[in-house]
N, C-alpha and C positions, 0 to 999 in steps of 0.2 A: 401722731406719733406714727411711723413706717415699722413694718416688721423688722426690718434691717436694725432699727435703732433698738427695739424689744431684744433682739437676739444678741447686738453687742453688751446692751445693759446686763442680761443674764450671763454673758459669757464672763464679762468682767466680776458678776459676784461670785461665779464658780472660780474665778481665779483666786479671788480672796479668801474661798474656802482651800483651795491648794494651798494657799500660802501658809494656810494655819497649821499645815500637816507637820510644817520645819519646826522641830523642838525649840522652846522659849528657851532664852539665856536670862537666867534670874541674876541682879546685880544686889548683893548684900545691903542690907540695910535699907534699901529701898524694895519694896512689894510690886514692882513694875517689871513684867518681863520684857526683853527686846526680843522683836517679833519681826519676821518677813512681811507681815500684812501690812505696815505702814508704807512699805513700798507698792503695795497693790494699790494703795490709795492714791500714791502719786502716780501711777501706770493708769490709773481710771481717768482721772482728770486729765493727764497730758494727752493721752490718747483718744479718749471719747469726747474731751471736751468737758466746759462748766455743768450743761444740763445733764446729758447721758453720763457722765462720769460720776455725778454725786446721786443720780434715780440708781446707778449700779452699786454705790456704796449703801442706799438707802434700802436696796431689795436685801442687800447682805446683812444688813442690821435686823431688818425685820425679821429675816430667816433663824439669825441667832436668838434673837428675843421669844420667837414661838419656842424657842428649845433645842434647836439642833445646835450640837456641841462642835462648832466650825472656828471658835478661837484657838489659838494657840493655847496647846497642853488641853484640849477636849473639852473647853468652857463654854457654856452656852445657857440660856436661859434668861428670866429676868433677875436672877441673881446678880447678872454682870453688872446691873444698876447700881448695886450696892457695894461694888468694889473700888478699890483704891484707882481701878484702870477706867471708870466710868466717862472721864472727861476727854481721855486719849479715844474712847470706843465712840462715845458721841459726836468729838472733836471730827472724826473721819469725814463728815459730811462736808463742814466747811473747807475743810482741808481739800477735799477733790474739787470742791466748786473754785477756790481761788486757784489752785492748780490748774485746773482747766480753763478758766478766766485769762488767766496770765499768758498760758499757752497759746489760747487763741489770738491773744493780742498780738503776739511774738510771731505768730504763723507765717506770714509772709517771709520772714528772714529768721525762721526758727534754725538753731544751731546748739549743738550741747552746751554751749555756755548760757543762752537764753533758756534752754529746756532745765539745765541745772538750776538757775535762777527761780525759774518758775516751782520747781520741785521743792527747793528751801523755804521760799516764801509760804508756799501752802502747805508741804507734809513736814516743815521742821516749825517755822514761825506762829502759825494761825493752829497747828497741831499743839504744841506746847502750851499757846495761851489758853487753850482750853483744857488741856491735859493737868495742867500743873494746879490751878485752882481746884480742879476734881480730887487731886491727891490730898491737897491740905484740907478739903472738908471731910472726907471721907475717913482721912486717917488723924484729924486734928491737929497736923503739924502746922507751925506758921508757913504762910506762902512763902518767904524768902528761904526757909529751910527747905521746902519741896523743890523750888527753883534751882537752889545750889546742888541739890542731892541731883537733879533731871540733868545736870551737866555732863555727866558720865554717858548720857546715850548719845550725846551730840556727835562724836566721830563715825560711831556706828551709822547715824541717820545722813550725816554727809556721805558715808560711802553708799548707802542706799539712794540716796538722791544722783549720786553720781551715775550709778547704773540706771536709774529710771531715765536719767537724762539721755542716756546710750540708745536705750532701748527707745524713747519717744521718739527720738530723730530718727532712726531707722525705720521704724514703723511707718513714721508720717512722709518718708522719702518712698518707702516701697509700697504702701497702701495708705495713702490719706484719709482717715476717717473723717477727721475734724474739717469741715468744708470752711473755708476762708470768709470771713465777712462780705469780701466782694461776689464771691461767688453765689453768696446767700442772696445778695441784693439782685443779680443779675437773673437767678433762677426763680 
């Protein structure tokens, strides 16, 4: 891993911390806040790629579990693992990986539509596949009830995916951080 990789990983972990400063919106009846940090996961995977994006999120998770209150609402520490958001919190890892993997796959022809699809697949589909069972397990609500309750978050997450897609495409054109598969083989 190069110094450049380490810097980008640390930079995106810091971006996640900054996105945690935006106040969370609580939805009544569900104890899961709407935060800007899920967009950070999409950005980490989409801009840094699967490996570096996942490492950035892993670094952020380790720092939070070590006790730094970097989650939205000033939460941090091991208590996060006992809360209803644990599935989403830990789901950030596969979400960043899938977003990054798909972005890398689309990279030669990356545009807002393909970046949006990558962000939706990783940052919504994969994240919800991890988060909904977490809500169900921690709160004791049936899985279907937790899934229905989570539908309220989809419109906001689609907006975040759209913003992330626009940023991913803009950054990839202005300063391509992700090497294409062909460039890796040639180098």
